[in-house]
Backbone as CSV, one residue per row, in Angstrom:
resi,resn,N_x,N_y,N_z,CA_x,CA_y,CA_z,C_x,C_y,C_z
1,UNK,137.641,-43.982,175.101,138.721,-43.655,175.913,138.303,-42.863,177.290
2,UNK,138.470,-43.136,178.585,138.062,-42.257,179.416,139.016,-41.311,179.695
3,UNK,138.434,-40.164,179.853,139.232,-38.698,180.130,140.232,-38.818,181.310
4,UNK,141.361,-38.538,181.375,142.233,-38.563,182.473,143.241,-37.350,182.846
5,UNK,143.557,-37.165,183.991,144.285,-36.108,184.208,145.685,-36.554,184.856
6,UNK,146.645,-36.229,184.033,148.011,-36.719,184.802,148.388,-36.068,186.162
7,UNK,149.268,-36.732,186.885,149.573,-36.204,188.149,150.061,-34.848,188.324
8,UNK,150.773,-34.412,187.247,151.366,-33.073,187.232,150.306,-31.893,186.882
9,UNK,149.253,-32.415,185.925,148.075,-31.411,185.742,147.334,-31.119,187.013
10,UNK,147.159,-32.237,187.636,146.280,-32.321,189.050,146.952,-31.487,190.141
11,UNK,148.429,-31.635,190.097,149.138,-30.693,191.112,148.955,-29.165,190.668
12,UNK,148.995,-28.868,189.345,149.048,-27.641,188.974,147.565,-26.982,189.296
13,UNK,146.599,-27.886,189.056,145.156,-27.134,189.349,145.190,-26.803,190.664
14,UNK,145.644,-27.766,191.635,145.432,-27.765,193.120,146.256,-26.323,193.470
15,UNK,147.351,-26.406,192.948,148.336,-24.882,193.300,147.609,-23.779,193.098
16,UNK,147.093,-23.651,191.720,146.296,-22.329,191.252,145.055,-22.259,192.086
17,UNK,144.377,-23.451,192.383,143.073,-23.186,193.160,143.594,-22.499,194.829
18,UNK,144.625,-23.124,195.187,144.870,-22.677,196.721,145.565,-21.298,196.630
19,UNK,146.067,-20.908,195.424,146.608,-19.536,195.388,145.487,-18.397,194.743
20,UNK,144.156,-18.897,194.717,143.031,-17.955,194.247,143.456,-17.735,192.846
21,UNK,144.057,-18.398,191.870,144.110,-18.077,190.272,143.276,-19.004,189.621
22,UNK,142.878,-18.556,188.438,141.985,-19.372,187.445,142.809,-20.649,187.056
23,UNK,142.134,-21.836,187.451,142.714,-23.172,187.074,142.643,-23.582,185.676
24,UNK,141.422,-22.920,185.138,141.029,-23.598,183.517,141.756,-23.637,182.553
25,UNK,142.907,-22.911,182.480,144.029,-23.024,181.566,144.483,-24.301,181.507
26,UNK,144.670,-24.984,182.646,145.215,-26.045,182.799,144.301,-27.303,181.803
27,UNK,143.109,-27.311,182.174,142.193,-27.870,181.328,142.082,-27.656,179.922
28,UNK,142.013,-26.377,179.534,141.907,-25.975,178.024,143.174,-26.357,177.379
29,UNK,144.225,-26.442,177.935,145.364,-26.659,177.457,145.565,-28.200,177.131
30,UNK,145.103,-29.172,178.134,144.938,-30.314,177.839,144.118,-30.753,176.862
31,UNK,142.921,-30.165,176.923,141.991,-30.469,175.836,142.561,-30.279,174.339
32,UNK,143.344,-28.907,174.434,143.838,-28.828,172.926,144.982,-29.850,172.675
33,UNK,145.765,-30.156,173.724,146.866,-30.996,173.252,146.274,-32.387,172.984
34,UNK,145.288,-33.047,173.781,144.605,-34.452,173.344,143.942,-34.185,172.236
35,UNK,143.335,-32.995,171.753,142.483,-33.066,170.399,143.379,-32.958,169.223
36,UNK,144.530,-32.097,169.275,145.604,-32.083,168.341,146.082,-33.127,168.063
37,UNK,146.486,-34.212,168.917,147.201,-35.300,168.761,146.117,-36.314,168.142
38,UNK,144.824,-36.280,168.548,143.729,-37.094,167.857,143.500,-36.631,166.355
39,UNK,143.526,-35.500,166.145,143.488,-34.960,164.838,144.531,-35.473,163.782
40,UNK,145.829,-35.457,164.453,147.147,-35.814,163.643,146.710,-37.524,163.484
41,UNK,146.452,-38.318,164.355,146.423,-39.672,164.316,145.199,-40.169,163.415
42,UNK,143.886,-39.372,163.518,142.878,-39.543,162.840,143.187,-39.231,161.037
43,UNK,144.026,-38.093,160.978,144.512,-37.754,159.397,145.268,-39.031,158.935
44,UNK,145.978,-39.513,159.756,146.789,-40.644,159.254,146.237,-41.835,158.707
45,UNK,144.902,-42.150,159.501,144.232,-43.173,159.325,143.307,-42.732,157.919
46,UNK,142.983,-41.588,158.016,142.296,-41.284,156.610,143.109,-41.344,155.377
47,UNK,144.188,-40.888,155.457,145.270,-41.199,154.427,145.510,-42.582,153.978
48,UNK,145.477,-43.614,154.963,145.656,-44.805,154.742,144.523,-45.375,154.187
49,UNK,143.310,-44.945,154.514,142.160,-45.596,154.218,141.799,-44.948,152.658
50,UNK,142.013,-43.878,152.546,141.961,-43.251,151.192,142.611,-43.836,150.073
51,UNK,143.853,-44.183,150.623,144.623,-44.896,149.624,144.134,-46.399,149.260
52,UNK,143.507,-46.709,149.977,142.780,-48.111,149.932,141.417,-48.122,149.020
53,UNK,140.981,-46.903,148.819,139.890,-46.810,148.164,139.692,-45.576,147.391
54,UNK,139.080,-45.805,145.991,138.979,-44.625,145.191,138.215,-43.636,145.855
55,UNK,137.015,-43.935,146.501,136.200,-43.018,147.294,135.796,-43.225,148.547
56,UNK,135.456,-42.401,149.356,135.037,-42.634,150.901,133.516,-42.495,150.521
57,UNK,132.903,-43.684,150.574,131.557,-44.009,150.285,130.889,-44.465,151.519
58,UNK,129.605,-44.192,151.709,129.138,-44.639,153.060,129.429,-46.356,153.369
59,UNK,129.588,-47.136,152.220,129.751,-48.480,152.561,131.397,-48.525,153.007
60,UNK,132.024,-47.690,152.262,133.394,-47.910,152.658,133.891,-47.232,154.192
61,UNK,133.203,-45.978,154.415,133.440,-45.434,155.592,132.906,-46.557,156.791
62,UNK,131.820,-47.093,156.601,131.424,-47.972,157.782,132.110,-49.134,157.651
63,UNK,132.737,-49.351,156.698,133.763,-50.861,156.900,135.015,-50.454,157.523
64,UNK,135.588,-49.221,157.308,136.881,-48.758,158.029,136.548,-48.157,159.473
65,UNK,135.627,-47.347,159.295,135.756,-46.632,160.592,134.494,-47.093,161.504
66,UNK,133.615,-47.907,161.259,132.526,-48.473,162.080,132.644,-49.911,162.348
67,UNK,133.943,-50.414,162.059,134.293,-51.614,162.176,133.970,-52.183,163.656
68,UNK,133.097,-53.446,163.464,132.917,-53.856,165.019,134.106,-54.373,165.943
69,UNK,135.150,-54.401,165.295,136.546,-54.716,166.169,136.845,-53.361,166.794
70,UNK,136.424,-51.995,166.384,136.963,-50.970,167.258,136.398,-50.924,168.361
71,UNK,136.794,-50.042,169.460,136.256,-49.828,170.870,134.782,-49.104,170.706
72,UNK,133.997,-49.334,171.468,132.682,-48.637,171.500,132.802,-47.074,171.409
73,UNK,133.802,-46.446,172.017,134.097,-45.221,171.762,134.457,-44.724,170.604
74,UNK,135.321,-45.334,169.696,135.774,-45.129,168.409,134.517,-45.299,167.679
75,UNK,133.900,-46.261,167.723,132.632,-46.440,166.612,131.630,-45.340,166.622
76,UNK,131.477,-45.015,168.148,130.366,-43.781,168.310,130.984,-42.528,167.817
77,UNK,132.218,-42.116,167.864,132.780,-40.926,167.663,132.629,-40.852,166.076
78,UNK,133.174,-41.894,165.409,133.229,-42.102,164.091,131.833,-41.727,163.460
79,UNK,130.680,-42.188,164.093,129.459,-42.170,163.487,129.066,-40.755,163.598
80,UNK,129.402,-39.735,164.552,128.898,-38.385,164.916,128.311,-38.407,166.362
81,UNK,128.498,-39.328,167.000,127.986,-39.404,168.276,129.024,-39.743,169.367
82,UNK,128.746,-39.582,170.467,129.638,-39.748,171.626,128.972,-41.009,172.512
83,UNK,129.766,-41.704,173.139,129.175,-42.824,173.912,128.154,-42.419,174.942
84,UNK,128.295,-41.421,175.569,127.422,-40.923,176.505,126.266,-40.519,175.908
85,UNK,126.140,-39.650,174.797,124.768,-39.352,174.230,124.066,-40.924,173.943
86,UNK,124.750,-41.772,173.516,124.014,-43.149,173.202,123.485,-43.674,174.101
87,UNK,124.120,-43.679,175.503,123.749,-44.256,176.674,122.497,-43.341,177.261
88,UNK,122.429,-42.193,177.076,121.216,-41.431,177.322,120.028,-41.659,176.669
89,UNK,120.220,-42.011,175.518,119.089,-42.268,174.308,118.779,-43.677,174.485
90,UNK,119.553,-44.511,174.882,119.109,-46.027,174.756,119.220,-46.762,176.165
91,UNK,119.704,-45.659,177.236,119.717,-46.185,178.680,120.542,-47.466,178.736
92,UNK,121.644,-47.559,177.855,122.536,-48.475,177.988,123.895,-48.157,176.736
93,UNK,124.959,-48.776,177.325,126.254,-48.265,176.411,126.944,-49.577,176.198
94,UNK,126.166,-50.716,176.095,126.494,-52.056,175.495,127.071,-51.803,174.194
95,UNK,128.063,-52.641,173.853,128.839,-52.510,172.636,127.681,-52.839,171.320
96,UNK,126.754,-53.610,171.435,125.811,-53.877,170.583,124.937,-52.820,170.480
97,UNK,124.484,-52.034,171.312,123.899,-51.077,171.310,124.422,-49.872,170.656
98,UNK,125.799,-49.699,170.942,126.701,-48.401,170.456,126.508,-48.719,168.831
99,UNK,126.854,-49.991,168.661,127.105,-50.594,167.247,126.027,-50.101,166.283
100,UNK,124.687,-50.433,166.831,123.335,-50.474,166.156,123.059,-48.810,166.074
101,UNK,123.263,-48.138,166.975,122.839,-46.609,167.235,123.854,-45.989,166.193
102,UNK,125.193,-46.253,166.367,126.267,-45.766,165.525,125.890,-45.632,163.771
103,UNK,125.498,-46.865,163.674,125.240,-47.071,162.298,124.077,-46.327,161.741
104,UNK,122.994,-46.414,162.662,121.807,-45.660,162.137,122.093,-44.383,162.183
105,UNK,122.698,-43.616,162.925,122.970,-42.270,163.206,123.848,-41.918,161.832
106,UNK,125.090,-42.888,161.569,125.878,-42.216,160.397,125.008,-42.388,159.139
107,UNK,124.262,-43.233,158.708,123.313,-43.272,157.651,122.657,-41.949,157.460
108,UNK,122.151,-41.614,158.611,121.209,-40.351,158.697,122.232,-39.078,158.335
109,UNK,123.480,-39.070,159.033,124.235,-38.194,158.742,124.991,-37.976,157.305
110,UNK,125.223,-39.174,156.723,125.601,-39.224,155.407,124.607,-38.787,154.277
111,UNK,123.234,-39.109,154.675,122.279,-38.844,153.622,122.077,-36.964,153.884
112,UNK,122.318,-36.623,155.143,121.948,-35.209,155.248,123.140,-34.376,154.738
113,UNK,124.419,-34.882,154.756,125.463,-34.165,153.938,125.240,-34.340,152.233
114,UNK,124.878,-35.621,151.952,124.844,-35.484,150.558,123.459,-34.625,149.958
115,UNK,122.244,-34.565,150.906,121.492,-33.398,150.620,122.014,-32.040,150.488
116,UNK,122.714,-31.741,151.433,123.375,-30.335,151.501,124.175,-30.163,150.370
117,UNK,125.112,-31.127,149.920,126.053,-30.892,148.864,125.251,-30.770,147.349
118,UNK,124.132,-31.513,147.359,123.294,-31.440,146.125,122.553,-29.911,146.175
119,UNK,122.048,-29.493,147.191,121.655,-28.086,147.296,122.604,-27.326,147.097
120,UNK,123.825,-27.144,147.611,124.724,-26.281,147.598,125.791,-26.559,146.620
121,UNK,125.215,-26.646,145.388,126.116,-27.215,144.211,126.955,-26.299,143.901
122,UNK,127.061,-24.951,144.355,128.207,-24.000,144.065,129.304,-24.103,145.069
123,UNK,129.228,-24.883,145.972,130.113,-25.036,147.315,131.404,-26.050,146.999
124,UNK,132.578,-25.544,146.911,133.482,-26.345,146.757,134.768,-26.366,147.706
125,UNK,134.461,-27.746,148.515,135.714,-27.650,149.410,136.636,-28.879,149.175
126,UNK,137.692,-28.690,149.105,138.943,-29.751,149.135,139.996,-29.917,150.191
127,UNK,139.722,-30.793,151.070,140.777,-31.071,152.136,141.771,-32.024,151.707
128,UNK,143.131,-31.095,151.507,144.522,-32.143,151.232,145.078,-32.427,152.451
129,UNK,145.490,-33.628,152.778,146.194,-34.152,153.809,147.499,-34.892,153.151
130,UNK,148.576,-34.311,153.677,149.947,-34.919,153.328,150.826,-35.556,154.585
131,UNK,151.065,-36.703,154.232,151.776,-37.539,155.171,152.903,-38.382,154.758
132,UNK,154.134,-38.081,155.017,155.230,-39.103,154.497,155.360,-38.927,152.926
133,UNK,154.986,-37.706,152.354,155.319,-37.650,150.800,154.303,-38.084,150.085
134,UNK,153.162,-38.563,150.761,151.657,-39.053,150.197,150.590,-37.936,150.421
135,UNK,150.015,-37.571,149.353,149.056,-36.581,149.435,147.766,-37.245,148.980
136,UNK,146.710,-36.757,149.656,145.190,-37.322,149.357,144.508,-36.057,149.287
137,UNK,143.356,-36.011,148.788,142.398,-34.966,148.791,140.878,-35.253,149.048
138,UNK,140.247,-34.854,149.767,138.827,-35.177,150.215,138.074,-34.232,149.606
139,UNK,136.868,-34.618,148.806,135.759,-33.939,148.349,134.928,-33.316,149.278
140,UNK,133.936,-32.306,148.905,133.002,-31.744,149.949,132.311,-32.746,150.737
141,UNK,131.838,-33.888,150.363,131.346,-34.947,151.115,132.301,-35.634,152.294
142,UNK,133.288,-35.971,151.623,134.181,-36.660,152.569,134.755,-35.599,153.587
143,UNK,134.988,-34.090,153.118,135.668,-33.345,153.953,134.480,-33.005,155.135
144,UNK,133.258,-32.966,154.886,132.249,-32.767,155.842,132.055,-33.735,157.103
145,UNK,132.273,-35.107,156.475,132.426,-36.270,157.480,133.421,-36.286,158.302
146,UNK,134.642,-35.809,157.671,135.810,-35.842,158.656,135.566,-34.569,159.734
147,UNK,135.099,-33.395,159.161,135.021,-32.194,159.871,133.877,-32.611,161.185
148,UNK,132.944,-33.406,160.747,131.901,-33.498,161.669,132.666,-34.399,162.822
149,UNK,133.201,-35.444,162.281,133.896,-36.638,163.394,134.897,-35.719,164.232
150,UNK,135.741,-34.529,163.883,136.554,-34.065,164.747,135.924,-33.095,165.683
151,UNK,134.583,-32.691,165.383,133.831,-31.736,166.194,133.256,-32.552,167.027
152,UNK,132.867,-33.725,167.139,132.351,-34.552,168.086,133.260,-35.079,169.087
153,UNK,134.568,-35.296,168.609,135.498,-35.795,169.165,135.870,-34.599,170.399
154,UNK,136.110,-33.586,169.766,136.599,-32.176,170.589,135.473,-32.188,171.705
155,UNK,134.276,-32.244,171.243,133.065,-32.056,172.489,133.082,-32.927,173.486
156,UNK,133.405,-34.420,172.974,133.388,-35.372,173.862,134.760,-35.146,174.938
157,UNK,135.956,-34.874,174.419,136.996,-34.290,175.136,136.945,-33.393,175.963
158,UNK,136.226,-32.250,175.707,135.650,-31.311,176.378,134.910,-31.611,177.630
159,UNK,133.968,-32.403,177.648,132.924,-32.822,178.597,133.658,-33.619,179.476
160,UNK,134.447,-34.653,178.868,135.105,-35.564,179.914,136.005,-35.061,180.736
161,UNK,136.903,-34.320,180.154,137.880,-33.695,180.978,137.372,-32.666,181.997
162,UNK,136.491,-31.735,181.634,135.820,-30.797,182.612,135.158,-31.545,183.872
163,UNK,134.602,-32.633,183.456,133.820,-33.539,184.554,134.882,-34.187,185.323
164,UNK,136.061,-34.780,184.787,137.193,-35.463,185.525,138.008,-34.618,186.301
165,UNK,137.991,-33.379,185.857,138.763,-32.483,186.860,138.364,-32.274,188.145
166,UNK,136.901,-32.025,188.324,136.353,-32.022,189.750,136.457,-33.327,190.495
167,UNK,136.252,-34.392,189.659,136.149,-35.606,190.479,137.541,-35.867,191.136
168,UNK,138.658,-35.707,190.238,140.026,-36.295,190.455,140.687,-35.281,191.336
169,UNK,140.170,-34.014,191.381,140.923,-33.254,192.418,140.547,-33.072,193.754
170,UNK,139.309,-33.584,194.011,138.784,-33.457,195.284,139.605,-34.190,196.553
171,UNK,140.126,-35.454,196.296,140.848,-35.930,197.251,142.187,-35.155,197.540
172,UNK,143.074,-34.793,196.703,144.183,-34.161,196.723,144.168,-32.745,197.158
173,UNK,143.114,-32.387,196.825,142.965,-30.754,197.340,142.576,-30.523,198.875
174,UNK,141.723,-31.591,199.216,141.436,-31.467,200.623,142.576,-32.100,201.312
175,UNK,143.275,-32.779,201.270,144.572,-33.135,201.697,145.527,-32.013,201.871
176,UNK,145.780,-31.400,200.701,146.456,-30.364,200.652,146.111,-29.332,201.608
177,UNK,144.871,-28.871,201.786,144.302,-28.067,202.486,144.731,-28.333,204.149
178,UNK,144.494,-29.781,204.412,144.792,-30.431,205.652,146.114,-30.108,206.026
179,UNK,147.006,-30.435,205.058,148.328,-30.139,205.503,148.701,-28.856,205.623
180,UNK,148.466,-27.963,204.788,148.608,-26.525,205.123,148.337,-25.983,206.450
181,UNK,147.278,-26.524,207.222,146.951,-26.329,208.439,147.469,-27.169,209.519
182,UNK,148.104,-28.052,209.058,148.664,-29.153,210.134,147.873,-29.970,210.865
183,UNK,146.779,-30.309,209.612,145.761,-31.464,210.353,146.350,-32.671,210.396
184,UNK,146.202,-33.532,211.343,146.844,-34.651,211.485,146.027,-35.722,210.717
185,UNK,146.781,-36.548,210.203,146.092,-37.727,209.301,145.134,-38.430,209.728
186,UNK,145.014,-38.270,211.309,143.871,-39.206,212.194,142.823,-38.377,211.949
187,UNK,142.799,-37.281,211.584,141.564,-36.371,211.716,141.105,-35.916,210.160
188,UNK,141.333,-36.789,209.152,140.733,-37.131,207.965,140.698,-38.421,207.501
189,UNK,139.897,-38.902,206.603,140.075,-40.205,205.814,139.715,-40.033,204.464
190,UNK,140.056,-40.896,203.432,139.791,-40.990,202.255,138.939,-42.283,201.933
191,UNK,137.846,-42.146,201.314,137.271,-43.596,200.834,137.188,-43.454,199.318
192,UNK,137.664,-44.727,198.682,137.499,-44.632,197.342,136.026,-44.950,197.091
193,UNK,135.590,-44.280,195.908,133.999,-44.288,195.414,133.603,-45.512,195.097
194,UNK,132.504,-46.085,195.923,132.102,-47.279,195.568,132.720,-48.327,196.334
195,UNK,133.717,-47.945,197.170,134.397,-48.926,198.075,134.320,-48.679,199.508
196,UNK,134.727,-49.887,200.233,134.557,-49.313,201.798,135.778,-49.207,202.417
197,UNK,137.075,-49.577,201.525,138.251,-49.414,202.100,138.500,-47.939,202.687
198,UNK,139.504,-47.743,203.646,139.767,-46.316,204.026,141.203,-46.227,203.653
199,UNK,141.472,-44.858,203.105,142.961,-44.493,203.027,143.134,-43.331,203.681
200,UNK,144.468,-43.147,204.260,144.774,-41.925,204.522,145.508,-40.815,203.642
201,UNK,145.748,-41.503,202.575,146.068,-40.782,201.642,145.550,-41.363,200.029
202,UNK,145.671,-40.445,198.843,145.061,-41.001,197.733,145.966,-40.555,196.586
203,UNK,145.875,-41.413,195.584,146.436,-41.120,194.390,145.877,-39.864,193.552
204,UNK,146.325,-39.758,192.270,145.803,-38.656,191.886,144.572,-39.081,190.549
205,UNK,144.673,-40.290,190.402,143.913,-40.996,189.419,142.360,-41.508,190.020
206,UNK,142.052,-41.330,191.166,140.888,-41.958,191.690,139.886,-41.179,192.122
207,UNK,138.706,-41.297,192.030,137.571,-40.717,192.371,137.305,-41.025,194.101
208,UNK,137.010,-40.201,194.774,136.989,-40.500,196.325,136.022,-39.630,197.043
209,UNK,135.599,-40.049,198.106,134.988,-39.343,199.145,135.884,-38.919,200.347
210,UNK,135.813,-37.559,200.687,136.714,-37.254,201.664,136.000,-36.741,203.038
211,UNK,136.545,-37.354,204.075,135.762,-36.875,205.424,136.825,-36.292,206.259
212,UNK,136.356,-35.336,207.138,137.181,-34.637,208.163,136.507,-35.380,209.424
213,UNK,137.560,-35.703,210.205,136.993,-36.351,211.512,137.158,-35.343,212.815
214,UNK,136.308,-35.253,213.442,136.192,-34.513,214.741,136.759,-35.113,215.985
215,UNK,136.855,-34.478,217.180,137.367,-35.030,218.184,136.824,-36.003,218.679
216,UNK,135.506,-36.359,218.723,134.712,-37.420,218.977,134.425,-38.370,218.007
217,UNK,135.393,-38.430,217.010,135.182,-39.367,215.560,133.979,-38.931,214.901
218,UNK,133.270,-37.768,214.832,132.294,-37.490,213.977,132.987,-37.410,212.716
219,UNK,132.262,-38.006,211.686,132.661,-37.888,210.290,131.872,-36.744,209.682
220,UNK,132.525,-35.726,209.142,132.142,-34.810,208.276,132.468,-34.878,206.616
221,UNK,131.437,-35.021,205.942,131.711,-35.308,204.587,131.974,-33.979,203.915
222,UNK,132.909,-34.077,202.766,133.322,-32.722,202.346,133.045,-33.019,200.890
223,UNK,132.715,-31.759,200.176,132.215,-31.802,198.786,133.038,-30.790,198.118
224,UNK,133.861,-31.053,196.908,134.390,-30.180,196.100,133.694,-29.752,194.802
225,UNK,133.447,-28.575,194.314,132.924,-28.227,193.142,133.686,-27.165,192.485
226,UNK,134.110,-27.512,191.359,134.893,-26.266,190.686,134.017,-25.440,189.740
227,UNK,133.026,-25.036,190.302,131.849,-24.410,189.201,132.126,-22.981,189.130
228,UNK,131.438,-22.427,188.204,131.445,-20.997,188.078,130.544,-20.270,189.057
229,UNK,130.699,-18.975,189.301,130.080,-18.160,190.119,128.556,-18.047,189.553
230,UNK,127.636,-18.241,190.643,126.171,-18.272,190.326,125.666,-19.892,190.161
231,UNK,126.442,-20.886,190.016,125.946,-22.116,189.684,125.022,-22.311,190.721
232,UNK,123.714,-22.646,190.352,122.613,-23.139,191.443,122.882,-24.458,192.167
233,UNK,123.867,-25.275,191.610,124.089,-26.783,191.907,124.371,-26.952,193.517
234,UNK,125.174,-25.829,194.230,125.627,-26.002,195.167,124.696,-26.467,196.571
235,UNK,123.695,-25.725,196.761,122.815,-26.463,197.562,122.245,-27.800,197.439
236,UNK,122.061,-27.983,196.185,121.345,-29.361,195.581,122.447,-30.262,195.837
237,UNK,123.808,-30.220,195.652,124.529,-31.188,195.765,124.940,-31.419,196.999
238,UNK,124.741,-30.359,197.805,125.237,-30.702,199.425,124.028,-31.238,200.061
239,UNK,122.805,-31.126,199.637,121.636,-32.134,200.101,121.579,-33.164,199.990
240,UNK,121.840,-33.680,198.613,121.989,-34.895,197.820,122.871,-35.738,198.624
241,UNK,124.073,-35.195,198.912,125.055,-36.132,199.320,125.582,-35.859,200.831
242,UNK,124.467,-34.979,201.599,124.645,-34.910,202.903,126.055,-34.469,203.414
243,UNK,126.486,-33.278,202.629,127.772,-33.006,203.089,127.819,-31.860,204.353
244,UNK,128.912,-32.093,204.883,129.085,-30.801,205.986,130.044,-29.811,205.604
245,UNK,131.153,-30.012,204.721,131.899,-28.930,204.301,131.900,-28.814,202.849
246,UNK,131.694,-27.549,202.147,131.671,-27.287,200.903,132.832,-26.409,200.355
247,UNK,133.823,-26.806,199.493,134.719,-26.191,198.880,134.557,-25.925,197.413
248,UNK,134.571,-24.876,197.056,134.518,-24.617,195.667,135.263,-23.256,195.106
249,UNK,135.465,-23.259,193.555,136.349,-22.126,193.260,135.782,-20.982,193.265
250,UNK,134.479,-20.809,192.758,133.731,-19.345,193.288,132.400,-19.703,193.949
251,UNK,131.985,-19.088,194.559,130.579,-19.100,195.233,129.973,-17.515,195.065
252,UNK,128.650,-17.496,194.654,127.975,-16.427,194.644,127.381,-16.045,195.954
253,UNK,126.790,-14.673,196.385,126.219,-14.511,197.505,125.042,-15.282,197.836
254,UNK,124.264,-15.708,196.668,123.344,-16.655,197.092,123.574,-18.055,197.485
255,UNK,124.804,-18.524,196.690,125.359,-19.784,197.228,125.776,-19.679,198.537
256,UNK,126.190,-18.640,199.243,126.696,-18.696,200.527,125.549,-18.628,201.377
257,UNK,124.563,-17.996,201.014,123.379,-17.890,201.861,122.719,-19.254,201.957
258,UNK,122.682,-19.753,200.821,122.098,-21.401,200.878,122.842,-22.200,201.749
259,UNK,124.159,-22.105,201.597,124.983,-23.051,202.306,124.959,-22.628,203.851
260,UNK,124.856,-21.215,204.187,124.539,-20.784,205.588,123.354,-21.231,206.158
261,UNK,122.293,-21.262,205.372,120.908,-21.746,205.845,120.840,-23.150,206.249
262,UNK,121.849,-24.191,205.680,121.946,-25.575,205.677,122.813,-25.755,206.884
263,UNK,123.585,-24.707,207.502,124.571,-25.017,208.467,125.812,-25.801,207.738
264,UNK,126.267,-25.550,206.633,127.345,-26.334,205.974,128.371,-25.208,206.116
265,UNK,129.701,-25.610,206.100,131.024,-25.058,206.223,131.371,-24.870,204.902
266,UNK,131.720,-23.585,204.326,132.060,-23.397,202.980,133.453,-22.594,203.000
267,UNK,134.311,-22.932,201.724,135.256,-22.349,201.692,135.218,-21.787,200.097
268,UNK,135.465,-20.551,199.777,135.887,-19.936,198.206,136.870,-19.638,198.070
269,UNK,137.735,-20.580,197.182,139.065,-20.545,196.924,139.380,-19.298,196.265
270,UNK,138.470,-18.810,195.129,138.951,-17.740,194.406,138.940,-16.468,195.278
271,UNK,138.556,-16.396,196.278,138.605,-15.270,197.130,139.823,-14.818,197.555
272,UNK,140.133,-13.619,197.758,141.519,-13.276,198.147,141.733,-14.161,199.347
273,UNK,143.121,-14.890,199.113,143.185,-15.806,200.326,142.295,-16.805,200.776
274,UNK,141.555,-17.037,199.614,140.139,-17.881,200.266,140.704,-19.010,201.060
275,UNK,141.790,-19.679,200.462,141.964,-20.787,201.304,142.122,-20.854,202.949
276,UNK,142.256,-19.466,203.349,142.389,-19.147,204.739,141.258,-19.456,205.517
277,UNK,139.868,-19.482,204.790,138.683,-19.820,205.493,138.584,-21.090,205.904
278,UNK,139.508,-22.023,205.330,139.616,-23.590,205.917,139.817,-23.593,207.547
279,UNK,140.670,-22.670,207.909,141.091,-22.612,209.290,139.778,-22.007,210.190
280,UNK,138.954,-21.287,209.613,137.587,-21.184,210.176,136.652,-22.488,210.361
281,UNK,136.716,-23.255,209.219,135.929,-24.426,209.131,136.452,-25.406,210.035
282,UNK,137.718,-25.580,210.371,138.125,-26.219,211.300,137.864,-25.946,212.717
283,UNK,138.046,-24.835,212.967,137.692,-24.171,214.272,136.124,-24.505,214.552
284,UNK,135.333,-24.302,213.716,133.859,-24.480,213.783,133.690,-25.950,213.798
285,UNK,134.335,-26.917,213.619,134.251,-28.359,213.586,135.100,-28.932,214.774
286,UNK,135.728,-28.006,215.155,136.678,-28.587,216.613,137.670,-29.345,216.244
287,UNK,138.285,-29.117,215.085,139.304,-30.089,214.662,140.709,-29.607,214.674
288,UNK,141.451,-30.244,215.573,142.994,-29.610,215.784,143.823,-29.581,214.607
289,UNK,144.196,-28.174,214.716,145.222,-27.702,213.561,146.088,-26.723,213.934
290,UNK,146.812,-26.260,213.046,147.861,-25.166,213.254,147.741,-23.992,212.463
291,UNK,147.872,-22.890,213.183,147.828,-21.646,212.177,148.871,-21.947,211.126
292,UNK,148.505,-21.212,209.915,149.525,-20.943,208.898,149.585,-19.408,208.287
293,UNK,150.706,-18.824,208.385,150.606,-17.354,208.058,151.914,-17.240,207.220
294,UNK,152.584,-18.345,206.620,154.023,-18.345,205.976,153.651,-18.088,204.813
295,UNK,154.772,-18.384,203.653,154.778,-18.049,202.180,153.982,-19.447,201.657
296,UNK,152.828,-19.287,200.971,152.144,-20.395,200.264,152.736,-21.285,199.496
297,UNK,153.696,-20.348,198.490,154.299,-21.135,197.618,155.444,-22.017,197.957
298,UNK,156.040,-21.547,198.971,157.245,-22.409,199.705,156.456,-23.785,200.297
299,UNK,154.946,-23.349,200.898,154.748,-24.484,201.686,154.128,-25.632,200.556
300,UNK,153.564,-25.213,199.534,152.988,-26.041,198.612,154.140,-26.847,197.940
301,UNK,155.286,-26.301,197.705,156.535,-26.889,197.194,156.847,-28.136,198.162
302,UNK,156.899,-27.810,199.722,157.313,-28.650,200.409,156.048,-30.068,200.544
303,UNK,154.916,-29.474,200.140,153.728,-30.523,200.243,154.116,-31.419,199.088
304,UNK,154.292,-30.892,198.032,154.287,-31.534,196.562,155.740,-32.306,196.384
């Protein structure tokens, strides 16, 4: 399952970014919500599966949770891997590759757990799951299998949502900045990633390329990075994507020097009233705009 951000979460992130607040709590909350829902659903499946079989053996688990009829993502997670890891290992994420890699990894995992249990014979863990009046107990091996699956799932959710946040927020954030400073829609455009069509607005679910347009129809590509302070990626990202404007949550002094040396306009949103530097960007690029000195909360309410 591809990580997604709801329209409301995306809006909340943009508002926090514009106001110079930490947006990360929005992502952390979403990770927690999605993960806990997954835990509940997975436990329900465990109860159902446990009632069908006396023991969770390697053959049983493979039959129930590495079933070819499940999605590639589910099979990989149940085996203790995530699909991205398999893709990196095998240079492919085809389902047959995922199935083969997952089965191989699960057998290695199961053997490692059995060895650990044999060596730690004084360790006793019982995981009890109750659902609709039915109770099942998982022994040490069974519990470790479940715990490992949940750990992998949370890691996959975490990586997917943090990556998705920056990609999905870029277009809406840039449009919000433009609207704050009265930039006409004719002076910016949005292209869907991998497509040629141009849009003057964008939904909250698509990955896009954003361009500011100068008075002589020059196109200035914009890059948004929700990175932590001191991240060395900024200059590399700008060079690789030939960006003219760089908007970030945080920028170190080194980042700023790098961008200045490349003649790239930049905005650091976490700085006090950092969004106001977008006006300087517009002035330097000779893009018609309006001053904004009003209440940012009220204006954001109007925009959204």
